[in-house]
C-alpha positions as CSV (number, residue, x, y, z in Angstrom):
1,M,38.4,-57.8,6.0
2,T,38.5,-57.0,9.2
3,T,35.9,-57.8,12.2
4,T,35.7,-54.2,12.5
5,T,35.2,-53.4,9.3
6,Q,32.5,-56.0,8.6
7,S,30.3,-54.9,11.5
8,I,30.2,-51.2,10.2
9,R,28.9,-52.5,7.1
10,S,26.5,-54.5,8.6
11,T,24.8,-51.5,10.2
12,G,24.9,-49.4,7.0
13,G,27.9,-47.1,8.3
14,P,30.9,-46.3,6.3
15,A,33.8,-48.6,6.3
16,V,37.1,-47.4,8.0
17,G,38.8,-46.2,4.5
18,E,35.7,-44.7,3.7
19,G,35.5,-42.6,6.7
20,V,39.0,-41.8,6.8
21,T,38.5,-40.2,2.7
22,D,35.2,-38.7,3.4
23,R,36.7,-36.8,6.3
24,R,39.8,-35.4,4.5
25,A,37.5,-34.3,1.5
26,F,34.8,-32.3,4.0
27,I,37.9,-30.6,5.7
28,T,39.6,-29.8,2.5
29,K,35.9,-28.3,1.6
30,A,35.8,-26.3,4.7
31,L,39.3,-24.6,4.3
32,A,38.5,-23.6,1.0
33,A,35.5,-22.2,1.9
34,A,36.8,-20.4,5.1
35,G,39.4,-19.4,2.4
36,G,37.1,-17.8,0.1
37,A,35.3,-15.9,2.8
38,A,38.6,-14.4,4.3
39,A,39.0,-13.0,0.4
40,F,35.7,-12.0,0.3
41,M,35.8,-9.9,3.6
42,S,39.3,-8.3,2.5
43,A,37.5,-7.2,-0.4
44,L,35.0,-4.8,1.8
45,P,35.7,-1.8,3.1
46,G,37.0,-1.1,6.3
47,S,34.1,1.5,7.2
48,V,31.3,3.3,5.5
49,A,33.8,6.4,4.8
50,E,35.2,4.6,1.9
51,I,32.2,3.7,0.3
52,P,32.1,6.1,-2.7
53,K,29.9,8.8,-2.2
54,A,27.8,7.9,-5.3
55,E,27.1,4.2,-4.2
56,A,26.5,5.2,-1.0
57,A,23.8,7.7,-2.3
58,R,22.4,5.3,-4.8
59,V,22.2,2.7,-1.6
60,L,20.6,5.5,0.9
61,A,18.2,6.6,-1.6
62,R,16.1,3.8,-1.9
63,P,16.1,0.8,-0.1
64,E,15.8,-2.6,-2.0
65,S,12.4,-4.2,-2.5
66,F,11.0,-7.3,-0.4
67,V,11.8,-10.5,-1.3
68,Q,9.7,-11.4,-4.4
69,G,6.1,-12.7,-3.5
70,N,6.1,-10.6,0.0
71,I,2.5,-9.5,0.3
72,L,2.9,-5.8,0.7
73,E,4.8,-5.6,-2.8
74,R,2.3,-7.3,-4.0
75,M,-0.7,-5.3,-2.9
76,L,1.7,-2.2,-3.9
77,K,1.6,-3.7,-7.3
78,D,-1.5,-4.6,-7.6
79,L,-2.7,-0.6,-6.5
80,H,-0.3,1.0,-9.1
81,R,-2.2,-1.1,-11.7
82,A,-5.5,-0.7,-10.7
83,M,-4.3,3.1,-10.7
84,A,-3.6,2.9,-14.2
85,K,-7.8,2.3,-14.7
86,P,-10.2,4.8,-15.3
87,V,-11.7,5.6,-11.5
88,D,-15.0,3.8,-12.6
89,Q,-13.3,0.3,-13.4
90,R,-12.2,0.2,-9.8
91,K,-13.6,-1.4,-6.8
92,W,-11.9,-1.0,-3.7
93,V,-12.1,-3.6,-0.7
94,M,-10.4,-4.5,2.4
95,V,-9.9,-8.1,3.4
96,I,-9.3,-8.9,7.2
97,D,-8.2,-12.2,8.2
98,L,-9.4,-12.5,12.2
99,G,-7.4,-15.7,12.3
100,K,-4.2,-13.5,11.9
101,C,-5.5,-10.7,14.1
102,I,-3.3,-10.3,17.3
103,G,-5.3,-7.1,18.8
104,C,-2.3,-5.0,19.0
105,K,-4.4,-2.0,17.4
106,A,-1.1,-0.9,15.6
107,C,-3.7,0.0,12.8
108,T,-5.7,2.1,15.3
109,V,-2.8,4.0,16.3
110,S,-1.5,4.3,12.6
111,C,-4.8,5.4,11.5
112,N,-5.2,7.9,14.3
113,A,-1.5,9.4,13.3
114,E,-1.7,9.4,9.8
115,N,-5.3,11.3,9.9
116,N,-4.3,13.5,12.7
117,L,-7.5,12.8,14.7
118,P,-8.7,14.4,17.8
119,P,-10.5,13.2,20.9
120,G,-13.6,11.0,20.2
121,V,-12.7,10.3,16.9
122,V,-11.9,7.0,15.6
123,Y,-11.7,5.6,12.4
124,R,-10.6,2.1,12.9
125,P,-11.6,0.8,16.1
126,V,-10.6,-2.7,17.0
127,V,-13.7,-4.7,19.0
128,E,-12.5,-6.9,21.8
129,E,-15.0,-10.2,22.4
130,E,-14.9,-12.8,24.9
131,V,-16.1,-15.9,23.2
132,G,-16.8,-20.0,23.6
133,E,-18.0,-21.4,27.4
134,F,-15.5,-21.7,30.4
135,P,-13.7,-22.9,30.6
136,N,-13.1,-22.9,26.7
137,V,-12.8,-19.3,26.1
138,R,-10.6,-16.9,23.9
139,K,-10.6,-13.4,23.0
140,R,-11.7,-12.7,19.5
141,F,-10.6,-9.0,17.7
142,T,-12.9,-7.8,14.8
143,P,-11.4,-4.5,13.5
144,R,-14.0,-2.2,11.9
145,P,-13.5,0.7,9.4
146,C,-15.9,1.7,7.6
147,M,-17.6,-0.9,5.4
148,H,-17.8,1.3,2.2
149,C,-21.1,-0.1,1.3
150,D,-22.4,-0.9,-1.9
151,N,-25.9,0.2,-1.0
152,P,-25.0,2.6,2.1
153,P,-28.0,3.8,4.5
154,C,-25.8,6.8,5.4
155,T,-25.7,8.9,1.9
156,P,-29.4,8.7,1.7
157,V,-30.4,10.6,5.0
158,C,-27.7,13.5,4.5
159,P,-29.9,16.5,3.3
160,V,-27.2,18.2,1.9
161,N,-25.9,15.4,0.0
162,A,-22.5,15.8,1.9
163,T,-21.6,12.4,1.7
164,Y,-21.5,10.1,-1.1
165,K,-20.7,7.5,-2.9
166,R,-17.5,7.5,-5.2
167,P,-17.1,5.7,-8.8
168,D,-14.7,3.6,-7.4
169,G,-16.7,2.6,-4.4
170,I,-15.2,4.9,-1.8
171,V,-17.7,6.3,0.6
172,A,-16.9,10.2,1.1
173,I,-17.4,13.3,2.9
174,D,-17.5,16.1,1.8
175,Y,-16.4,18.5,4.7
176,D,-16.9,21.8,3.1
177,V,-20.8,20.9,2.3
178,C,-21.4,18.9,6.0
179,I,-23.3,20.8,8.4
180,G,-22.8,18.7,11.1
181,C,-26.5,17.1,11.7
182,R,-25.0,13.7,12.4
183,Y,-28.1,11.8,10.8
184,C,-25.4,9.4,8.8
185,I,-23.6,8.5,12.5
186,A,-27.6,7.4,13.4
187,A,-27.8,5.7,9.9
188,C,-24.6,3.5,9.9
189,P,-25.5,0.3,11.5
190,Y,-21.8,-0.3,11.6
191,N,-21.0,2.7,14.1
192,A,-18.3,3.5,11.5
193,R,-19.0,7.3,11.8
194,T,-17.9,9.7,14.7
195,A,-18.0,13.2,14.9
196,D,-15.3,16.3,15.5
197,F,-16.5,18.4,18.3
198,G,-13.7,19.9,18.2
199,E,-11.7,18.9,21.4
200,Y,-7.9,19.0,21.9
201,Y,-5.6,16.5,24.3
202,G,-4.1,19.7,25.2
203,E,-7.5,20.7,27.1
204,G,-6.8,21.0,30.4
205,L,-3.4,20.7,30.8
206,A,-1.5,23.1,33.3
207,D,-0.4,27.1,32.2
208,G,2.7,26.6,30.7
209,A,3.3,22.9,29.5
210,E,5.3,23.0,26.5
211,A,4.6,22.5,23.2
212,M,1.2,24.3,23.7
213,V,-0.4,26.4,21.0
214,G,-2.7,28.5,22.7
215,D,-4.7,27.4,26.0
216,D,-5.9,24.5,24.7
217,A,-3.8,22.3,22.4
218,L,-0.7,20.9,21.9
219,A,1.2,21.9,18.8
220,Y,1.0,18.7,17.1
221,E,-2.9,18.4,17.3
222,T,-2.7,22.0,14.6
223,R,-0.8,20.7,12.1
224,P,-2.7,19.6,9.1
225,N,-4.2,16.3,7.9
226,Y,-4.5,16.0,4.1
227,E,-8.1,13.8,3.9
228,Y,-9.4,13.6,0.1
229,G,-6.2,15.2,-0.7
230,K,-6.4,18.7,0.9
231,P,-4.8,20.3,4.0
232,W,-7.3,20.5,6.9
233,A,-5.7,22.5,9.8
234,R,-7.8,22.2,13.0
235,E,-6.6,26.0,14.3
236,V,-7.6,26.8,17.9
237,G,-10.4,29.5,18.1
238,R,-11.6,28.8,14.8
239,H,-14.3,26.4,14.1
240,A,-13.6,25.2,10.4
241,S,-14.2,22.0,9.1
242,P,-13.4,19.5,9.8
243,K,-14.5,20.4,13.1
244,G,-18.6,20.0,13.6
245,N,-18.0,17.2,10.7
246,A,-18.7,13.9,10.9
247,R,-15.7,11.6,10.1
248,K,-15.0,8.2,9.0
249,C,-12.0,6.0,7.7
250,Q,-11.8,6.5,3.5
251,F,-9.7,3.8,3.0
252,C,-7.0,6.9,3.0
253,L,-8.1,8.2,-0.2
254,H,-5.3,10.1,0.0
255,R,-2.7,7.6,0.1
256,I,-4.1,5.5,-2.6
257,E,-3.9,8.2,-5.0
258,N,-0.2,9.0,-4.7
259,G,0.7,5.0,-5.1
260,L,0.4,4.4,-1.2
261,L,-1.4,1.8,0.0
262,P,-3.4,2.5,3.1
263,A,-2.1,3.2,6.8
264,C,-3.5,0.5,8.3
265,V,-2.5,-2.1,5.8
266,T,1.1,-1.1,6.2
267,T,1.5,-1.2,9.9
268,C,-0.7,-4.5,10.8
269,L,2.1,-6.7,13.0
270,G,0.6,-9.8,12.2
271,G,-0.2,-9.0,8.2
272,A,-3.9,-9.9,8.7
273,T,-5.4,-6.8,6.6
274,Y,-5.2,-7.1,2.7
275,F,-6.1,-4.2,0.1
276,G,-6.9,-3.8,-3.7
277,D,-9.0,-3.7,-6.4
278,Y,-11.6,-6.2,-7.2
279,N,-12.1,-5.8,-10.5
280,D,-8.8,-7.0,-10.9
281,E,-9.3,-10.9,-10.9
282,H,-5.1,-10.8,-10.6
283,S,-5.3,-9.1,-7.4
284,L,-5.0,-10.6,-4.0
285,V,-7.9,-9.5,-2.8
286,H,-9.9,-10.8,-5.7
287,E,-8.7,-14.1,-4.4
288,L,-9.4,-13.8,-1.0
289,V,-12.7,-13.1,-1.4
290,G,-13.2,-16.1,-3.2
291,S,-12.3,-17.7,-0.1
292,T,-14.6,-20.4,1.8
293,R,-13.6,-19.0,5.2
294,M,-15.2,-15.4,3.6
295,M,-18.1,-13.4,5.4
296,R,-19.3,-9.8,6.1
297,L,-20.9,-8.0,8.9
298,K,-24.5,-7.5,9.0
299,E,-25.2,-9.1,5.3
300,E,-28.5,-9.8,6.0
301,L,-29.0,-5.5,5.9
302,G,-28.6,-5.5,2.4
303,T,-25.8,-3.1,2.5
304,E,-23.3,-5.2,0.4
305,P,-20.5,-4.2,2.7
306,K,-16.9,-3.8,0.6
307,V,-14.8,-4.7,4.1
308,F,-14.4,-9.0,3.8
309,Y,-13.8,-11.0,6.9
310,L,-12.0,-14.0,7.1
311,V,-13.1,-16.6,9.8
């Protein structure tokens, strides 16, 4: 054995002959892989036009599901499982992980778009706070939808019973009954309700502006929203519900009943918002609510909110 070979082996490296063999095997495998890739590429169509129409329709009609274990996919399955049960056997809850919230307010924007909210009405604000002591300070962001309390202080003060708790726990408002007294707004300790005063973003714009409807509204402001599964159009010059009503988050009930997650859940960039049926012990939210990080806002009031925070 040569001195060179001995020194290589003494340091743990391959012998000269072994190294040559390993390199030869590596090159052989690489060439084989390249040849297989070339064969695969040659089998692909040269353009989209060459894909059979039936196959293209199948692919474009519905994208493939996310990878197994994706959080949104799991929550969607949890929701569909819950919707197969009677309404009084569900208990909808939301969990928000404050460690993941980045304060982007995508949830606020998507909520406004989903519910076509007018000026002054917001269902999901994100509260910003500065915590700590200088120089060790940081921003904390707290999304604050309606808490959908098990013991809601807003319902007993309504003189016409327009606001009520559903069997599944969602606190709802009957726009056809609401008289706009705003007692519920004053009673809510979470500032989760706002009033629709019939305003439009287009008010005050110069005459002749594009996409205007009358003198007050932009065209998109008059499109209906579908809260509670019914179209509600905000027509210019007509004071009808939801104008004049108290309004608030309803967990996107119209989406839930059509097998969809709330808009804020699907658009959360940080993946900080979770939704599902707490009564389902196999659901994601049931697991999260049992976390040692869990807390609720103003629990001392006895409202029993169904929005939980992970801190």
